[in-house]
Each structure stands twice: as structure tokens, then as C-alpha cells.
C-alpha positions as CSV (number, residue, x, y, z in Angstrom):
1,M,-32.4,15.1,-11.6
2,T,-29.4,13.1,-10.2
3,S,-26.1,14.5,-9.7
4,K,-23.1,12.9,-11.3
5,R,-19.8,12.4,-9.7
6,G,-17.2,14.7,-11.2
7,R,-13.5,14.4,-11.4
8,V,-11.8,14.8,-8.1
9,L,-8.9,17.3,-8.1
10,L,-6.0,15.3,-6.6
11,R,-3.9,17.4,-4.4
12,R,-2.4,17.1,-0.9
13,I,-4.9,17.6,1.9
14,E,-3.6,20.3,4.1
15,D,-5.5,19.6,7.3
16,K,-3.6,16.9,9.2
17,T,-6.8,15.3,10.7
18,S,-8.7,15.2,7.4
19,R,-5.6,13.8,5.7
20,Q,-5.4,10.9,8.3
21,V,-9.1,10.2,8.0
22,R,-8.9,10.1,4.2
23,F,-5.7,7.9,4.3
24,S,-7.5,5.4,6.6
25,K,-10.6,5.2,4.4
26,R,-8.7,5.0,1.1
27,R,-6.4,2.3,2.6
28,S,-9.4,0.2,3.7
29,G,-10.9,0.5,0.2
30,L,-7.6,-0.4,-1.4
31,F,-7.3,-3.5,0.7
32,K,-10.9,-4.5,0.0
33,K,-10.1,-4.3,-3.8
34,A,-7.0,-6.4,-3.4
35,F,-9.0,-9.1,-1.6
36,E,-11.7,-9.0,-4.3
37,L,-9.1,-9.3,-7.1
38,A,-7.5,-12.3,-5.4
39,T,-10.9,-14.0,-4.7
40,L,-12.6,-13.3,-8.0
41,C,-9.7,-13.9,-10.4
42,D,-7.7,-16.4,-8.4
43,A,-4.7,-14.1,-8.5
44,E,-1.8,-13.9,-6.1
45,V,-1.9,-10.4,-4.7
46,A,0.5,-8.5,-2.4
47,L,0.0,-5.0,-1.2
48,L,2.3,-2.9,1.0
49,V,1.2,0.5,2.2
50,F,3.3,2.8,4.4
51,S,1.5,5.5,6.3
52,P,2.9,9.0,6.5
53,A,4.3,8.0,9.9
54,G,6.1,5.0,8.4
55,K,3.8,2.3,9.7
56,L,3.6,-0.7,7.4
57,Y,0.2,-2.2,6.4
58,E,0.2,-5.3,4.3
59,Y,-2.1,-7.8,2.6
60,S,-1.2,-11.0,0.8
61,S,-3.4,-13.6,-0.7
62,S,-1.0,-16.5,-0.2
63,S,1.4,-17.7,2.4
64,R,4.3,-17.6,0.0
65,I,3.8,-13.9,-0.5
66,R,3.2,-13.4,3.3
67,D,6.6,-15.0,3.9
68,M,8.3,-12.7,1.3
69,I,6.7,-9.6,2.9
70,S,7.8,-10.7,6.4
71,W,11.3,-11.2,5.2
72,L,11.4,-7.9,3.4
73,D,10.1,-6.1,6.4
74,R,12.7,-7.7,8.7
75,F,15.5,-7.1,6.2
76,L,14.7,-3.4,5.7
77,F,14.1,-2.7,9.3
78,T,17.3,-4.4,10.5
79,S,19.4,-3.1,7.7
80,F,18.2,0.5,7.4
81,G,15.8,1.3,10.2
82,R,12.3,2.7,9.7
83,S,13.5,6.1,8.4
84,E,15.1,4.5,5.3
85,M,12.4,1.8,4.7
86,L,10.2,3.9,2.6
87,R,13.0,5.0,0.3
88,C,14.3,1.4,-0.1
89,T,10.8,0.0,-0.7
90,T,10.1,2.6,-3.3
91,T,13.3,1.7,-5.1
92,L,12.5,-2.0,-4.9
93,A,9.0,-1.3,-6.4
94,L,10.5,0.7,-9.3
95,Y,13.0,-2.0,-10.0
96,R,10.4,-4.8,-9.9
97,H,8.2,-2.7,-12.3
98,A,11.1,-2.3,-14.7
99,V,12.1,-6.0,-14.6
100,F,8.6,-7.5,-14.8
């Protein structure tokens, strides 16, 4: 008899070390999926991930998107500092979702 995967209860992981390990593994899987989507479907893909500490991880499938991400990173850092980057990026993402 094989066991099935059940639904995972999504809630915050309380243990800081376990949370960091899970973040790292999930981030790697997410970047792998972004690469696969770009490769298999010839799509332009951009992915920005901020760690709980505010570190930026990025992936882009084209140089045009890479240039945009670099500009956005420089703009947000010089204009607001790291502490405000996450809030501004979240606002930008919500705006882009509403517009597109």
C-alpha cells in the first residue's frame, strides 16, 4: 500500500532554523520552475524573492528583464533603503497585477 501525499497545512514555521531551511529549499524549487517555464514555453520570466532578512534573490530569462530588475533594485535601494524595499516592491507588484 502506498501512501498519498495529503494537503499541507500552511502556517508560519515557528522554529527559526527550520523556517530558514524551508525558505531555502522552496526558493530553489521556485527558481527551478521559473527556469523550466521559460525554457519549455519560450516565455519571458522574471522572479524577485526577498528573504525575511531583506536579501534580494532574482531570476530573469532575458537581458531586458535583467536590466529592469537591476534598475528597480538600484532605485528602491537608493530612494528608500533596504527597510522600505519590501513594502515598495509589494505595492509595485499589486499595481502591475491590477494593470495587466
